[in-house]
PDBQT receptor file of N, H, CA, C and O in Angstrom, charges set to zero:
ATOM      1  N   MET A   1     153.924 150.944 109.392  1.00  0.00    +0.000 N 
ATOM      2  CA  MET A   1     153.602 149.897 110.330  1.00  0.00    +0.000 C 
ATOM      3  C   MET A   1     152.190 149.394 110.065  1.00  0.00    +0.000 C 
ATOM      4  O   MET A   1     151.286 150.171 109.761  1.00  0.00    +0.000 OA
ATOM      5  N   SER A   2     152.024 148.136 110.180  1.00  0.00    +0.000 N 
ATOM      6  H   SER A   2     152.759 147.505 110.427  1.00  0.00    +0.000 HD
ATOM      7  CA  SER A   2     150.725 147.528 110.007  1.00  0.00    +0.000 C 
ATOM      8  C   SER A   2     149.882 147.753 111.265  1.00  0.00    +0.000 C 
ATOM      9  O   SER A   2     150.409 147.795 112.376  1.00  0.00    +0.000 OA
ATOM     10  N   THR A   3     148.598 147.893 111.081  1.00  0.00    +0.000 N 
ATOM     11  H   THR A   3     148.169 147.859 110.178  1.00  0.00    +0.000 HD
ATOM     12  CA  THR A   3     147.715 148.019 112.231  1.00  0.00    +0.000 C 
ATOM     13  C   THR A   3     147.053 146.691 112.553  1.00  0.00    +0.000 C 
ATOM     14  O   THR A   3     146.152 146.641 113.390  1.00  0.00    +0.000 OA
ATOM     15  N   ASN A   4     147.479 145.617 111.909  1.00  0.00    +0.000 N 
ATOM     16  H   ASN A   4     148.212 145.658 111.229  1.00  0.00    +0.000 HD
ATOM     17  CA  ASN A   4     146.976 144.285 112.177  1.00  0.00    +0.000 C 
ATOM     18  C   ASN A   4     147.180 143.970 113.656  1.00  0.00    +0.000 C 
ATOM     19  O   ASN A   4     148.219 144.315 114.218  1.00  0.00    +0.000 OA
ATOM     20  N   GLU A   5     146.209 143.324 114.295  1.00  0.00    +0.000 N 
ATOM     21  H   GLU A   5     145.365 143.044 113.839  1.00  0.00    +0.000 HD
ATOM     22  CA  GLU A   5     146.325 143.038 115.721  1.00  0.00    +0.000 C 
ATOM     23  C   GLU A   5     147.473 142.073 116.028  1.00  0.00    +0.000 C 
ATOM     24  O   GLU A   5     147.924 142.016 117.172  1.00  0.00    +0.000 OA
ATOM     25  N   ASN A   6     147.956 141.316 115.043  1.00  0.00    +0.000 N 
ATOM     26  H   ASN A   6     147.589 141.363 114.113  1.00  0.00    +0.000 HD
ATOM     27  CA  ASN A   6     149.071 140.402 115.259  1.00  0.00    +0.000 C 
ATOM     28  C   ASN A   6     150.422 141.075 115.069  1.00  0.00    +0.000 C 
ATOM     29  O   ASN A   6     151.454 140.483 115.385  1.00  0.00    +0.000 OA
ATOM     30  N   GLU A   7     150.434 142.292 114.564  1.00  0.00    +0.000 N 
ATOM     31  H   GLU A   7     149.596 142.773 114.307  1.00  0.00    +0.000 HD
ATOM     32  CA  GLU A   7     151.680 143.006 114.342  1.00  0.00    +0.000 C 
ATOM     33  C   GLU A   7     151.586 144.397 114.953  1.00  0.00    +0.000 C 
ATOM     34  O   GLU A   7     150.733 145.196 114.567  1.00  0.00    +0.000 OA
ATOM     35  N   HIS A   8     152.466 144.681 115.907  1.00  0.00    +0.000 N 
ATOM     36  H   HIS A   8     153.159 144.032 116.220  1.00  0.00    +0.000 HD
ATOM     37  CA  HIS A   8     152.508 146.016 116.486  1.00  0.00    +0.000 C 
ATOM     38  C   HIS A   8     153.956 146.337 116.846  1.00  0.00    +0.000 C 
ATOM     39  O   HIS A   8     154.781 145.441 117.027  1.00  0.00    +0.000 OA
ATOM     40  N   ALA A   9     154.241 147.611 116.944  1.00  0.00    +0.000 N 
ATOM     41  H   ALA A   9     153.571 148.339 116.797  1.00  0.00    +0.000 HD
ATOM     42  CA  ALA A   9     155.620 148.055 117.196  1.00  0.00    +0.000 C 
ATOM     43  C   ALA A   9     156.003 147.807 118.651  1.00  0.00    +0.000 C 
ATOM     44  O   ALA A   9     155.230 148.082 119.569  1.00  0.00    +0.000 OA
ATOM     45  N   LEU A  10     157.192 147.289 118.837  1.00  0.00    +0.000 N 
ATOM     46  H   LEU A  10     157.819 147.066 118.092  1.00  0.00    +0.000 HD
ATOM     47  CA  LEU A  10     157.780 147.119 120.159  1.00  0.00    +0.000 C 
ATOM     48  C   LEU A  10     159.084 147.900 120.204  1.00  0.00    +0.000 C 
ATOM     49  O   LEU A  10     159.874 147.848 119.261  1.00  0.00    +0.000 OA
ATOM     50  N   HIS A  11     159.309 148.611 121.275  1.00  0.00    +0.000 N 
ATOM     51  H   HIS A  11     158.668 148.653 122.040  1.00  0.00    +0.000 HD
ATOM     52  CA  HIS A  11     160.544 149.370 121.454  1.00  0.00    +0.000 C 
ATOM     53  C   HIS A  11     161.351 148.676 122.538  1.00  0.00    +0.000 C 
ATOM     54  O   HIS A  11     160.820 148.354 123.601  1.00  0.00    +0.000 OA
ATOM     55  N   GLY A  12     162.617 148.446 122.277  1.00  0.00    +0.000 N 
ATOM     56  H   GLY A  12     163.048 148.707 121.414  1.00  0.00    +0.000 HD
ATOM     57  CA  GLY A  12     163.446 147.781 123.262  1.00  0.00    +0.000 C 
ATOM     58  C   GLY A  12     164.914 148.088 123.042  1.00  0.00    +0.000 C 
ATOM     59  O   GLY A  12     165.283 148.872 122.168  1.00  0.00    +0.000 OA
ATOM     60  N   THR A  13     165.740 147.453 123.855  1.00  0.00    +0.000 N 
ATOM     61  H   THR A  13     165.441 146.816 124.565  1.00  0.00    +0.000 HD
ATOM     62  CA  THR A  13     167.185 147.624 123.778  1.00  0.00    +0.000 C 
ATOM     63  C   THR A  13     167.814 146.288 123.418  1.00  0.00    +0.000 C 
ATOM     64  O   THR A  13     167.445 145.246 123.959  1.00  0.00    +0.000 OA
ATOM     65  N   TYR A  14     168.768 146.335 122.497  1.00  0.00    +0.000 N 
ATOM     66  H   TYR A  14     169.068 147.182 122.058  1.00  0.00    +0.000 HD
ATOM     67  CA  TYR A  14     169.500 145.125 122.132  1.00  0.00    +0.000 C 
ATOM     68  C   TYR A  14     170.959 145.299 122.518  1.00  0.00    +0.000 C 
ATOM     69  O   TYR A  14     171.432 146.420 122.704  1.00  0.00    +0.000 OA
ATOM     70  N   ARG A  15     171.663 144.189 122.637  1.00  0.00    +0.000 N 
ATOM     71  H   ARG A  15     171.278 143.279 122.486  1.00  0.00    +0.000 HD
ATOM     72  CA  ARG A  15     173.102 144.215 122.889  1.00  0.00    +0.000 C 
ATOM     73  C   ARG A  15     173.790 143.553 121.702  1.00  0.00    +0.000 C 
ATOM     74  O   ARG A  15     173.460 142.424 121.338  1.00  0.00    +0.000 OA
ATOM     75  N   CYS A  16     174.741 144.252 121.101  1.00  0.00    +0.000 N 
ATOM     76  H   CYS A  16     175.009 145.169 121.396  1.00  0.00    +0.000 HD
ATOM     77  CA  CYS A  16     175.476 143.715 119.956  1.00  0.00    +0.000 C 
ATOM     78  C   CYS A  16     176.286 142.502 120.413  1.00  0.00    +0.000 C 
ATOM     79  O   CYS A  16     177.032 142.595 121.387  1.00  0.00    +0.000 OA
ATOM     80  N   PRO A  17     176.150 141.364 119.723  1.00  0.00    +0.000 N 
ATOM     81  CA  PRO A  17     176.900 140.165 120.115  1.00  0.00    +0.000 C 
ATOM     82  C   PRO A  17     178.398 140.259 119.784  1.00  0.00    +0.000 C 
ATOM     83  O   PRO A  17     179.179 139.423 120.238  1.00  0.00    +0.000 OA
ATOM     84  N   VAL A  18     178.800 141.251 119.010  1.00  0.00    +0.000 N 
ATOM     85  H   VAL A  18     178.166 141.930 118.641  1.00  0.00    +0.000 HD
ATOM     86  CA  VAL A  18     180.209 141.416 118.636  1.00  0.00    +0.000 C 
ATOM     87  C   VAL A  18     180.951 142.278 119.647  1.00  0.00    +0.000 C 
ATOM     88  O   VAL A  18     181.994 141.877 120.164  1.00  0.00    +0.000 OA
ATOM     89  N   CYS A  19     180.408 143.474 119.931  1.00  0.00    +0.000 N 
ATOM     90  H   CYS A  19     179.561 143.800 119.511  1.00  0.00    +0.000 HD
ATOM     91  CA  CYS A  19     181.138 144.424 120.781  1.00  0.00    +0.000 C 
ATOM     92  C   CYS A  19     180.485 144.672 122.138  1.00  0.00    +0.000 C 
ATOM     93  O   CYS A  19     181.103 145.284 123.009  1.00  0.00    +0.000 OA
ATOM     94  N   GLY A  20     179.236 144.207 122.339  1.00  0.00    +0.000 N 
ATOM     95  H   GLY A  20     178.734 143.710 121.631  1.00  0.00    +0.000 HD
ATOM     96  CA  GLY A  20     178.556 144.390 123.619  1.00  0.00    +0.000 C 
ATOM     97  C   GLY A  20     177.841 145.722 123.775  1.00  0.00    +0.000 C 
ATOM     98  O   GLY A  20     177.238 145.976 124.818  1.00  0.00    +0.000 OA
ATOM     99  N   HIS A  21     177.895 146.581 122.755  1.00  0.00    +0.000 N 
ATOM    100  H   HIS A  21     178.385 146.375 121.908  1.00  0.00    +0.000 HD
ATOM    101  CA  HIS A  21     177.231 147.885 122.812  1.00  0.00    +0.000 C 
ATOM    102  C   HIS A  21     175.720 147.705 122.887  1.00  0.00    +0.000 C 
ATOM    103  O   HIS A  21     175.165 146.831 122.222  1.00  0.00    +0.000 OA
ATOM    104  N   ARG A  22     175.060 148.520 123.687  1.00  0.00    +0.000 N 
ATOM    105  H   ARG A  22     175.511 149.230 124.227  1.00  0.00    +0.000 HD
ATOM    106  CA  ARG A  22     173.598 148.498 123.794  1.00  0.00    +0.000 C 
ATOM    107  C   ARG A  22     173.029 149.692 123.052  1.00  0.00    +0.000 C 
ATOM    108  O   ARG A  22     173.593 150.786 123.078  1.00  0.00    +0.000 OA
ATOM    109  N   ASP A  23     171.893 149.466 122.385  1.00  0.00    +0.000 N 
ATOM    110  H   ASP A  23     171.435 148.578 122.363  1.00  0.00    +0.000 HD
ATOM    111  CA  ASP A  23     171.245 150.546 121.658  1.00  0.00    +0.000 C 
ATOM    112  C   ASP A  23     169.752 150.258 121.585  1.00  0.00    +0.000 C 
ATOM    113  O   ASP A  23     169.327 149.117 121.767  1.00  0.00    +0.000 OA
ATOM    114  N   ALA A  24     168.966 151.279 121.321  1.00  0.00    +0.000 N 
ATOM    115  H   ALA A  24     169.312 152.205 121.174  1.00  0.00    +0.000 HD
ATOM    116  CA  ALA A  24     167.512 151.143 121.225  1.00  0.00    +0.000 C 
ATOM    117  C   ALA A  24     167.121 150.786 119.796  1.00  0.00    +0.000 C 
ATOM    118  O   ALA A  24     167.800 151.155 118.838  1.00  0.00    +0.000 OA
ATOM    119  N   VAL A  25     166.011 150.060 119.673  1.00  0.00    +0.000 N 
ATOM    120  H   VAL A  25     165.459 149.760 120.452  1.00  0.00    +0.000 HD
ATOM    121  CA  VAL A  25     165.510 149.661 118.367  1.00  0.00    +0.000 C 
ATOM    122  C   VAL A  25     163.994 149.478 118.447  1.00  0.00    +0.000 C 
ATOM    123  O   VAL A  25     163.446 149.195 119.513  1.00  0.00    +0.000 OA
ATOM    124  N   GLU A  26     163.333 149.644 117.313  1.00  0.00    +0.000 N 
ATOM    125  H   GLU A  26     163.778 149.874 116.448  1.00  0.00    +0.000 HD
ATOM    126  CA  GLU A  26     161.906 149.365 117.198  1.00  0.00    +0.000 C 
ATOM    127  C   GLU A  26     161.747 148.194 116.246  1.00  0.00    +0.000 C 
ATOM    128  O   GLU A  26     162.296 148.207 115.144  1.00  0.00    +0.000 OA
ATOM    129  N   VAL A  27     160.996 147.178 116.666  1.00  0.00    +0.000 N 
ATOM    130  H   VAL A  27     160.550 147.167 117.561  1.00  0.00    +0.000 HD
ATOM    131  CA  VAL A  27     160.730 146.007 115.824  1.00  0.00    +0.000 C 
ATOM    132  C   VAL A  27     159.231 145.779 115.758  1.00  0.00    +0.000 C 
ATOM    133  O   VAL A  27     158.476 146.304 116.576  1.00  0.00    +0.000 OA
ATOM    134  N   THR A  28     158.810 144.999 114.789  1.00  0.00    +0.000 N 
ATOM    135  H   THR A  28     159.423 144.573 114.124  1.00  0.00    +0.000 HD
ATOM    136  CA  THR A  28     157.404 144.651 114.636  1.00  0.00    +0.000 C 
ATOM    137  C   THR A  28     157.154 143.283 115.246  1.00  0.00    +0.000 C 
ATOM    138  O   THR A  28     157.744 142.286 114.829  1.00  0.00    +0.000 OA
ATOM    139  N   ALA A  29     156.276 143.245 116.235  1.00  0.00    +0.000 N 
ATOM    140  H   ALA A  29     155.797 144.054 116.574  1.00  0.00    +0.000 HD
ATOM    141  CA  ALA A  29     155.918 141.973 116.855  1.00  0.00    +0.000 C 
ATOM    142  C   ALA A  29     155.221 141.096 115.823  1.00  0.00    +0.000 C 
ATOM    143  O   ALA A  29     154.298 141.553 115.147  1.00  0.00    +0.000 OA
ATOM    144  N   GLY A  30     155.640 139.870 115.695  1.00  0.00    +0.000 N 
ATOM    145  H   GLY A  30     156.389 139.499 116.244  1.00  0.00    +0.000 HD
ATOM    146  CA  GLY A  30     155.047 138.963 114.726  1.00  0.00    +0.000 C 
ATOM    147  C   GLY A  30     155.567 139.155 113.316  1.00  0.00    +0.000 C 
ATOM    148  O   GLY A  30     155.157 138.437 112.405  1.00  0.00    +0.000 OA
ATOM    149  N   GLY A  31     156.464 140.112 113.120  1.00  0.00    +0.000 N 
ATOM    150  H   GLY A  31     156.797 140.695 113.861  1.00  0.00    +0.000 HD
ATOM    151  CA  GLY A  31     157.009 140.397 111.796  1.00  0.00    +0.000 C 
ATOM    152  C   GLY A  31     158.390 139.792 111.609  1.00  0.00    +0.000 C 
ATOM    153  O   GLY A  31     158.912 139.129 112.506  1.00  0.00    +0.000 OA
ATOM    154  N   PRO A  32     158.976 140.021 110.448  1.00  0.00    +0.000 N 
ATOM    155  CA  PRO A  32     160.311 139.492 110.168  1.00  0.00    +0.000 C 
ATOM    156  C   PRO A  32     161.373 140.236 110.987  1.00  0.00    +0.000 C 
ATOM    157  O   PRO A  32     161.115 141.316 111.520  1.00  0.00    +0.000 OA
ATOM    158  N   ALA A  33     162.554 139.652 111.077  1.00  0.00    +0.000 N 
ATOM    159  H   ALA A  33     162.763 138.775 110.644  1.00  0.00    +0.000 HD
ATOM    160  CA  ALA A  33     163.663 140.296 111.783  1.00  0.00    +0.000 C 
ATOM    161  C   ALA A  33     164.003 141.617 111.102  1.00  0.00    +0.000 C 
ATOM    162  O   ALA A  33     163.935 141.731 109.878  1.00  0.00    +0.000 OA
ATOM    163  N   ARG A  34     164.361 142.593 111.890  1.00  0.00    +0.000 N 
ATOM    164  H   ARG A  34     164.415 142.501 112.884  1.00  0.00    +0.000 HD
ATOM    165  CA  ARG A  34     164.775 143.892 111.360  1.00  0.00    +0.000 C 
ATOM    166  C   ARG A  34     166.290 143.883 111.193  1.00  0.00    +0.000 C 
ATOM    167  O   ARG A  34     167.019 143.546 112.126  1.00  0.00    +0.000 OA
ATOM    168  N   ARG A  35     166.760 144.249 110.018  1.00  0.00    +0.000 N 
ATOM    169  H   ARG A  35     166.169 144.523 109.260  1.00  0.00    +0.000 HD
ATOM    170  CA  ARG A  35     168.196 144.293 109.744  1.00  0.00    +0.000 C 
ATOM    171  C   ARG A  35     168.709 145.681 110.060  1.00  0.00    +0.000 C 
ATOM    172  O   ARG A  35     168.231 146.674 109.511  1.00  0.00    +0.000 OA
ATOM    173  N   ILE A  36     169.695 145.743 110.959  1.00  0.00    +0.000 N 
ATOM    174  H   ILE A  36     170.083 144.937 111.405  1.00  0.00    +0.000 HD
ATOM    175  CA  ILE A  36     170.272 147.013 111.383  1.00  0.00    +0.000 C 
ATOM    176  C   ILE A  36     171.790 146.888 111.420  1.00  0.00    +0.000 C 
ATOM    177  O   ILE A  36     172.338 145.795 111.276  1.00  0.00    +0.000 OA
ATOM    178  N   THR A  37     172.450 148.003 111.610  1.00  0.00    +0.000 N 
ATOM    179  H   THR A  37     172.005 148.891 111.727  1.00  0.00    +0.000 HD
ATOM    180  CA  THR A  37     173.897 148.032 111.783  1.00  0.00    +0.000 C 
ATOM    181  C   THR A  37     174.197 148.554 113.178  1.00  0.00    +0.000 C 
ATOM    182  O   THR A  37     173.625 149.562 113.592  1.00  0.00    +0.000 OA
ATOM    183  N   CYS A  38     175.082 147.889 113.913  1.00  0.00    +0.000 N 
ATOM    184  H   CYS A  38     175.546 147.069 113.577  1.00  0.00    +0.000 HD
ATOM    185  CA  CYS A  38     175.482 148.355 115.234  1.00  0.00    +0.000 C 
ATOM    186  C   CYS A  38     176.086 149.745 115.080  1.00  0.00    +0.000 C 
ATOM    187  O   CYS A  38     176.973 149.953 114.253  1.00  0.00    +0.000 OA
ATOM    188  N   SER A  39     175.606 150.695 115.873  1.00  0.00    +0.000 N 
ATOM    189  H   SER A  39     174.885 150.526 116.545  1.00  0.00    +0.000 HD
ATOM    190  CA  SER A  39     176.087 152.064 115.759  1.00  0.00    +0.000 C 
ATOM    191  C   SER A  39     177.499 152.239 116.319  1.00  0.00    +0.000 C 
ATOM    192  O   SER A  39     178.110 153.291 116.129  1.00  0.00    +0.000 OA
ATOM    193  N   TYR A  40     178.015 151.240 116.995  1.00  0.00    +0.000 N 
ATOM    194  H   TYR A  40     177.519 150.386 117.149  1.00  0.00    +0.000 HD
ATOM    195  CA  TYR A  40     179.356 151.342 117.574  1.00  0.00    +0.000 C 
ATOM    196  C   TYR A  40     180.412 150.644 116.712  1.00  0.00    +0.000 C 
ATOM    197  O   TYR A  40     181.425 151.251 116.364  1.00  0.00    +0.000 OA
ATOM    198  N   CYS A  41     180.179 149.360 116.364  1.00  0.00    +0.000 N 
ATOM    199  H   CYS A  41     179.356 148.867 116.647  1.00  0.00    +0.000 HD
ATOM    200  CA  CYS A  41     181.210 148.609 115.631  1.00  0.00    +0.000 C 
ATOM    201  C   CYS A  41     180.873 148.387 114.161  1.00  0.00    +0.000 C 
ATOM    202  O   CYS A  41     181.735 147.950 113.398  1.00  0.00    +0.000 OA
ATOM    203  N   GLY A  42     179.630 148.678 113.743  1.00  0.00    +0.000 N 
ATOM    204  H   GLY A  42     178.930 149.033 114.363  1.00  0.00    +0.000 HD
ATOM    205  CA  GLY A  42     179.252 148.549 112.343  1.00  0.00    +0.000 C 
ATOM    206  C   GLY A  42     178.863 147.154 111.903  1.00  0.00    +0.000 C 
ATOM    207  O   GLY A  42     178.678 146.922 110.708  1.00  0.00    +0.000 OA
ATOM    208  N   SER A  43     178.732 146.208 112.835  1.00  0.00    +0.000 N 
ATOM    209  H   SER A  43     178.882 146.396 113.805  1.00  0.00    +0.000 HD
ATOM    210  CA  SER A  43     178.331 144.844 112.475  1.00  0.00    +0.000 C 
ATOM    211  C   SER A  43     176.889 144.814 111.992  1.00  0.00    +0.000 C 
ATOM    212  O   SER A  43     176.030 145.500 112.545  1.00  0.00    +0.000 OA
ATOM    213  N   ALA A  44     176.625 144.024 110.968  1.00  0.00    +0.000 N 
ATOM    214  H   ALA A  44     177.323 143.466 110.519  1.00  0.00    +0.000 HD
ATOM    215  CA  ALA A  44     175.263 143.838 110.466  1.00  0.00    +0.000 C 
ATOM    216  C   ALA A  44     174.532 142.878 111.406  1.00  0.00    +0.000 C 
ATOM    217  O   ALA A  44     175.038 141.799 111.715  1.00  0.00    +0.000 OA
ATOM    218  N   LEU A  45     173.346 143.273 111.856  1.00  0.00    +0.000 N 
ATOM    219  H   LEU A  45     172.935 144.150 111.606  1.00  0.00    +0.000 HD
ATOM    220  CA  LEU A  45     172.590 142.497 112.835  1.00  0.00    +0.000 C 
ATOM    221  C   LEU A  45     171.155 142.290 112.380  1.00  0.00    +0.000 C 
ATOM    222  O   LEU A  45     170.619 143.067 111.590  1.00  0.00    +0.000 OA
ATOM    223  N   GLU A  46     170.545 141.234 112.889  1.00  0.00    +0.000 N 
ATOM    224  H   GLU A  46     170.980 140.603 113.531  1.00  0.00    +0.000 HD
ATOM    225  CA  GLU A  46     169.112 140.988 112.714  1.00  0.00    +0.000 C 
ATOM    226  C   GLU A  46     168.497 140.963 114.102  1.00  0.00    +0.000 C 
ATOM    227  O   GLU A  46     168.917 140.188 114.962  1.00  0.00    +0.000 OA
ATOM    228  N   VAL A  47     167.495 141.819 114.320  1.00  0.00    +0.000 N 
ATOM    229  H   VAL A  47     167.154 142.449 113.622  1.00  0.00    +0.000 HD
ATOM    230  CA  VAL A  47     166.830 141.926 115.618  1.00  0.00    +0.000 C 
ATOM    231  C   VAL A  47     165.360 141.600 115.424  1.00  0.00    +0.000 C 
ATOM    232  O   VAL A  47     164.721 142.103 114.501  1.00  0.00    +0.000 OA
ATOM    233  N   SER A  48     164.830 140.761 116.293  1.00  0.00    +0.000 N 
ATOM    234  H   SER A  48     165.349 140.352 117.043  1.00  0.00    +0.000 HD
ATOM    235  CA  SER A  48     163.414 140.404 116.201  1.00  0.00    +0.000 C 
ATOM    236  C   SER A  48     162.828 140.266 117.597  1.00  0.00    +0.000 C 
ATOM    237  O   SER A  48     163.553 140.082 118.574  1.00  0.00    +0.000 OA
ATOM    238  N   ALA A  49     161.504 140.358 117.678  1.00  0.00    +0.000 N 
ATOM    239  H   ALA A  49     160.914 140.508 116.884  1.00  0.00    +0.000 HD
ATOM    240  CA  ALA A  49     160.799 140.174 118.947  1.00  0.00    +0.000 C 
ATOM    241  C   ALA A  49     160.694 138.681 119.219  1.00  0.00    +0.000 C 
ATOM    242  O   ALA A  49     160.355 137.905 118.326  1.00  0.00    +0.000 OA
ATOM    243  N   ARG A  50     160.980 138.283 120.436  1.00  0.00    +0.000 N 
ATOM    244  H   ARG A  50     161.255 138.913 121.162  1.00  0.00    +0.000 HD
ATOM    245  CA  ARG A  50     160.876 136.860 120.797  1.00  0.00    +0.000 C 
ATOM    246  C   ARG A  50     159.422 136.409 120.894  1.00  0.00    +0.000 C 
ATOM    247  O   ARG A  50     159.111 135.248 120.627  1.00  0.00    +0.000 OA
ATOM    248  N   ASP A  51     158.538 137.320 121.273  1.00  0.00    +0.000 N 
ATOM    249  H   ASP A  51     158.791 138.263 121.489  1.00  0.00    +0.000 HD
ATOM    250  CA  ASP A  51     157.108 137.016 121.262  1.00  0.00    +0.000 C 
ATOM    251  C   ASP A  51     156.329 138.309 121.071  1.00  0.00    +0.000 C 
ATOM    252  O   ASP A  51     156.918 139.390 121.054  1.00  0.00    +0.000 OA
ATOM    253  N   ARG A  52     155.024 138.209 120.929  1.00  0.00    +0.000 N 
ATOM    254  H   ARG A  52     154.546 137.330 120.944  1.00  0.00    +0.000 HD
ATOM    255  CA  ARG A  52     154.189 139.366 120.587  1.00  0.00    +0.000 C 
ATOM    256  C   ARG A  52     153.971 140.344 121.714  1.00  0.00    +0.000 C 
ATOM    257  O   ARG A  52     153.699 141.517 121.459  1.00  0.00    +0.000 OA
ATOM    258  N   ASP A  53     154.083 139.904 122.952  1.00  0.00    +0.000 N 
ATOM    259  H   ASP A  53     154.304 138.951 123.159  1.00  0.00    +0.000 HD
ATOM    260  CA  ASP A  53     153.605 140.716 124.062  1.00  0.00    +0.000 C 
ATOM    261  C   ASP A  53     154.684 141.305 124.965  1.00  0.00    +0.000 C 
ATOM    262  O   ASP A  53     154.364 142.049 125.892  1.00  0.00    +0.000 OA
ATOM    263  N   THR A  54     155.944 140.990 124.717  1.00  0.00    +0.000 N 
ATOM    264  H   THR A  54     156.203 140.385 123.964  1.00  0.00    +0.000 HD
ATOM    265  CA  THR A  54     156.992 141.525 125.571  1.00  0.00    +0.000 C 
ATOM    266  C   THR A  54     158.049 142.219 124.733  1.00  0.00    +0.000 C 
ATOM    267  O   THR A  54     158.032 142.143 123.505  1.00  0.00    +0.000 OA
ATOM    268  N   VAL A  55     158.953 142.885 125.395  1.00  0.00    +0.000 N 
ATOM    269  H   VAL A  55     158.967 142.947 126.393  1.00  0.00    +0.000 HD
ATOM    270  CA  VAL A  55     160.009 143.606 124.708  1.00  0.00    +0.000 C 
ATOM    271  C   VAL A  55     161.307 142.782 124.734  1.00  0.00    +0.000 C 
ATOM    272  O   VAL A  55     162.394 143.348 124.608  1.00  0.00    +0.000 OA
ATOM    273  N   ASN A  56     161.208 141.470 124.893  1.00  0.00    +0.000 N 
ATOM    274  H   ASN A  56     160.325 141.011 124.996  1.00  0.00    +0.000 HD
ATOM    275  CA  ASN A  56     162.385 140.610 124.819  1.00  0.00    +0.000 C 
ATOM    276  C   ASN A  56     162.796 140.481 123.361  1.00  0.00    +0.000 C 
ATOM    277  O   ASN A  56     162.006 140.050 122.521  1.00  0.00    +0.000 OA
ATOM    278  N   LEU A  57     164.039 140.858 123.062  1.00  0.00    +0.000 N 
ATOM    279  H   LEU A  57     164.681 141.208 123.744  1.00  0.00    +0.000 HD
ATOM    280  CA  LEU A  57     164.522 140.857 121.690  1.00  0.00    +0.000 C 
ATOM    281  C   LEU A  57     165.553 139.759 121.471  1.00  0.00    +0.000 C 
ATOM    282  O   LEU A  57     166.336 139.438 122.365  1.00  0.00    +0.000 OA
ATOM    283  N   ALA A  58     165.542 139.198 120.293  1.00  0.00    +0.000 N 
ATOM    284  H   ALA A  58     164.906 139.459 119.567  1.00  0.00    +0.000 HD
ATOM    285  CA  ALA A  58     166.573 138.253 119.872  1.00  0.00    +0.000 C 
ATOM    286  C   ALA A  58     167.460 138.988 118.882  1.00  0.00    +0.000 C 
ATOM    287  O   ALA A  58     166.956 139.681 117.998  1.00  0.00    +0.000 OA
ATOM    288  N   VAL A  59     168.776 138.849 119.014  1.00  0.00    +0.000 N 
ATOM    289  H   VAL A  59     169.186 138.286 119.732  1.00  0.00    +0.000 HD
ATOM    290  CA  VAL A  59     169.701 139.518 118.093  1.00  0.00    +0.000 C 
ATOM    291  C   VAL A  59     170.761 138.520 117.660  1.00  0.00    +0.000 C 
ATOM    292  O   VAL A  59     171.250 137.722 118.459  1.00  0.00    +0.000 OA
ATOM    293  N   GLN A  60     171.106 138.580 116.384  1.00  0.00    +0.000 N 
ATOM    294  H   GLN A  60     170.709 139.228 115.734  1.00  0.00    +0.000 HD
ATOM    295  CA  GLN A  60     172.147 137.722 115.839  1.00  0.00    +0.000 C 
ATOM    296  C   GLN A  60     172.835 138.446 114.702  1.00  0.00    +0.000 C 
ATOM    297  O   GLN A  60     172.310 139.424 114.170  1.00  0.00    +0.000 OA
ATOM    298  N   LEU A  61     174.021 137.963 114.324  1.00  0.00    +0.000 N 
ATOM    299  H   LEU A  61     174.448 137.168 114.755  1.00  0.00    +0.000 HD
ATOM    300  CA  LEU A  61     174.727 138.539 113.187  1.00  0.00    +0.000 C 
ATOM    301  C   LEU A  61     173.960 138.247 111.924  1.00  0.00    +0.000 C 
ATOM    302  O   LEU A  61     173.442 137.144 111.751  1.00  0.00    +0.000 OA
ATOM    303  N   ALA A  62     173.877 139.226 111.031  1.00  0.00    +0.000 N 
ATOM    304  H   ALA A  62     174.298 140.122 111.171  1.00  0.00    +0.000 HD
ATOM    305  CA  ALA A  62     173.225 139.039 109.744  1.00  0.00    +0.000 C 
ATOM    306  C   ALA A  62     174.200 138.339 108.804  1.00  0.00    +0.000 C 
ATOM    307  O   ALA A  62     175.413 138.497 108.940  1.00  0.00    +0.000 OA
ATOM    308  N   GLU A  63     173.682 137.572 107.861  1.00  0.00    +0.000 N 
ATOM    309  H   GLU A  63     172.696 137.444 107.751  1.00  0.00    +0.000 HD
ATOM    310  CA  GLU A  63     174.527 136.850 106.924  1.00  0.00    +0.000 C 
ATOM    311  C   GLU A  63     175.198 137.779 105.915  1.00  0.00    +0.000 C 
ATOM    312  O   GLU A  63     176.274 137.467 105.403  1.00  0.00    +0.000 OA
ATOM    313  N   ALA A  64     174.571 138.911 105.629  1.00  0.00    +0.000 N 
ATOM    314  H   ALA A  64     173.698 139.164 106.044  1.00  0.00    +0.000 HD
ATOM    315  CA  ALA A  64     175.123 139.863 104.666  1.00  0.00    +0.000 C 
ATOM    316  C   ALA A  64     175.058 141.258 105.271  1.00  0.00    +0.000 C 
ATOM    317  O   ALA A  64     174.234 141.508 106.151  1.00  0.00    +0.000 OA
ATOM    318  N   PRO A  65     175.912 142.173 104.816  1.00  0.00    +0.000 N 
ATOM    319  CA  PRO A  65     175.874 143.544 105.325  1.00  0.00    +0.000 C 
ATOM    320  C   PRO A  65     174.527 144.205 105.044  1.00  0.00    +0.000 C 
ATOM    321  O   PRO A  65     173.831 143.852 104.092  1.00  0.00    +0.000 OA
ATOM    322  N   VAL A  66     174.183 145.151 105.874  1.00  0.00    +0.000 N 
ATOM    323  H   VAL A  66     174.748 145.438 106.647  1.00  0.00    +0.000 HD
ATOM    324  CA  VAL A  66     172.943 145.913 105.707  1.00  0.00    +0.000 C 
ATOM    325  C   VAL A  66     173.175 146.933 104.581  1.00  0.00    +0.000 C 
ATOM    326  O   VAL A  66     174.137 147.701 104.615  1.00  0.00    +0.000 OA
ATOM    327  N   ALA A  67     172.293 146.926 103.602  1.00  0.00    +0.000 N 
ATOM    328  H   ALA A  67     171.512 146.302 103.575  1.00  0.00    +0.000 HD
ATOM    329  CA  ALA A  67     172.419 147.845 102.459  1.00  0.00    +0.000 C 
ATOM    330  C   ALA A  67     172.144 149.276 102.897  1.00  0.00    +0.000 C 
ATOM    331  O   ALA A  67     171.289 149.533 103.743  1.00  0.00    +0.000 OA
ATOM    332  N   GLY A  68     172.890 150.198 102.300  1.00  0.00    +0.000 N 
ATOM    333  H   GLY A  68     173.585 149.989 101.612  1.00  0.00    +0.000 HD
ATOM    334  CA  GLY A  68     172.635 151.609 102.502  1.00  0.00    +0.000 C 
ATOM    335  C   GLY A  68     173.270 152.134 103.708  1.00  0.00    +0.000 C 
ATOM    336  O   GLY A  68     173.140 153.321 104.008  1.00  0.00    +0.000 OA
TER     337      GLY A  68
């Protein structure tokens, strides 16, 4: 994780847009979307912070499967 004042870790909960499952995730505020896989249905997702100071997360389907 970067210690830059514009980038810091945010912990929050996202809801999978495919199956509705909720799970916890850590994202970097001000950073790129984090690519994850839903632990329930296996959908590839991109999760990002909506802004630097809150734990509001944006989630959408990823265009390609998450590697690994």
